[in-house]
N, C-alpha and C positions, 0 to 999 in steps of 0.2 A: 772164532767159529761158533755158530749157534749150536747149543747143546739142548737136547730134550731132557726132561726130568727123569731121574732113575727112581723106580718105584720098588721099595722093599717088598719081598715076596709075602711077608707075613703081615703087611699093612695095606689093606685094600683102599685104594683111592677112588672116589666116585667122580667120574668125569661127566656125569649127566648134566646137561645144560651148558656144556662147553663146546668150543670149536676144536676140531682137528684140522691142521693145515698141512697139506702134503709138502714134503721137502722136495727140492729139485731132483734128487736122485731116486724118487719113488719108482720102483721097478714095475708096479702094476699100472699099465696104461689106462685102465678104467678109472684110476684115482689120480692121474697126473693133474697137477695144479688144482686139486680139489680142496674145497672147504666143506667139512662135514660137521653138521650139528649133531651132537651125541644126545640121543633121547633117553636111553637107559644104559646103565653100566653097573655090573655086579660081579661077584666071583664066578658067576655062570657064563659071563660074556658081555657083549655090548651090541647095541643097535643104534644106528644113526641114519641121517639123510644127507646126501650131497646137496648143497644149496646153491651151487654156482654153475650148473650145467643145464641149460634150457633145452627142452625137446621141441624141435621145429616141425616134426611130422605128425603131431597130434594136437588137437585143440581142446580146451575146456568144454566146449559145446559138444564135441564128439564123445568125450568121456561121459558127459551128462546124459546124452542120448542112449549110451550103452547101459547105464545103471538106473536111469529114471525115465522110463518111456512115457510117463504121464506128463512130463514137462516138454512143451513144444518150444521151438526156437523163438517164437513171438513172446513167450512167457519170460525169457531171460532178460532181466533189466540191469544186471550188474555190468560194470565196465569189462572190457576184454581181460581175461585171466591168462597168465602164463602157466605152462605146465613144465615141471622140472624133472630131470633124471635123478631119482633119489638114491639109486644104487643098483647093483647087479642081481640082487635077490628078489624074487617074486615081482618081476617088472610089470605085471598086469595089475598089481595091487595099488590102489590109491590111498595116500596118507596126507593129512593136512596138518601142518604146523600153523599155529595161530595165536593171536593175542588172547589174554586170559579172561576178558570180560564175557566171552562166549564159551559155554560148556554144555555138553550133553552128559548123560549118565556114563557113557563110554569114554569120555575125554580123560586124558591122562596128563597130569602135571609134569612138565619136564623143565625144571628150572623155575625161577621165581616169576618170570614174565612170559612164559610160553607154555602152551598146551598142545597135545597131539591127539587128533581125532581121526579114526578110520571108520567112516560111516557115510552112506549115501545121503543121510539127512543133512549133513553139513554142506554137501555139494548143492543140494536143493536150496538151502538157506542162502548160500553165497550167490546162486543164480538169481534169487529173488531179492537180493540186497538186504537180507535179514541175517546174514552170517557175521563172522567176526570182523572187526575193523581192519585187521591186517592178517593176511594168510599167505601160505605157500603150499601149493598142491604138488606133490611129487608122486611119481610112479616108481615103485621099487624102493629098496632100502639097502643099506650096507650092514652086514652082520659079522661079528667076530665070536669065536668060541672062547671057552674059559682060558684066560691067560694070553690069548692071541694078540689082542690089542696092546697089552702091556709089553709084550715081546717086540712088537713093531715099533713102539715108542722108544724102547731101550736101544733099538737098532738105528735110531735117528731117521725113521721113515716119516714121522709126524712131529709137528710142533703142537702144543696145546695152549689154549688161553680161554679166558672167560668169553662167553658169546656176547655179541652185540645185536640187539634187535634191529637196529638201523641197517646193519649189514645183512642180517638174516632175511628180512622182509624187503630189502632193496630190489629193484627191478633190473638193474644193470648187471647182468651175469658176468660180463668181462671184467668188471671193476672189483668184484667181491674178493678175489684172491689177494690182490694187492692191498685192498682196504683191510682185510683180516690181518695181514702181516703188519701193516702200519698200526693197527689197533693194539697189537701186542708189543709194539715198539721195535719192530724189525724192519730195517731198510731192505726192500726187495732187491735192489741192485747189489747190495753186499751179500745177500743170501745166494743170489745167482752166481756170484763170484766164488762162493765157497763150494759150489757143486763140484764133485770129483776130487775134493781134497779130503784126506783122512784126518 
């Protein structure tokens, strides 16, 4: 049976820059089969973005029109961009995970190869093909209060592993869950077989 790590209460583990992978028995349907990239993690709580649930009812162009009225459709020269469901908190807020060669004063380092930026400027730069080489635009985020994530991990709701930028910035939403499990050396078929067993 796959076991999650147990974290001593007096020893803070920083999961920033790692993946959370939902176990099959995940009770919260919003996180079912989710892969979450953890942006920040401290004694005060954690914040991350779901990276494998694509939004079908809104486009990058629509978001751009809402936040940057000075950019017209004809001005957008970038390839079509996917928009992802980042989590249930502040679902109207846009956040961009991206490769580290691009940064603004407001960009935050989240792991060695990823930055997080929440700014209309990055959206404009992406539209004009002046943005980061690789990016993921998400609406909303996932948040945990102090000790909440550690408790969920201890209850085997999540597996944790080092993040992979190939999976993070991949475009095939349906493949990310299985690829993340394989990345940490877990056979998805065996994991499914363990569901429901104590």
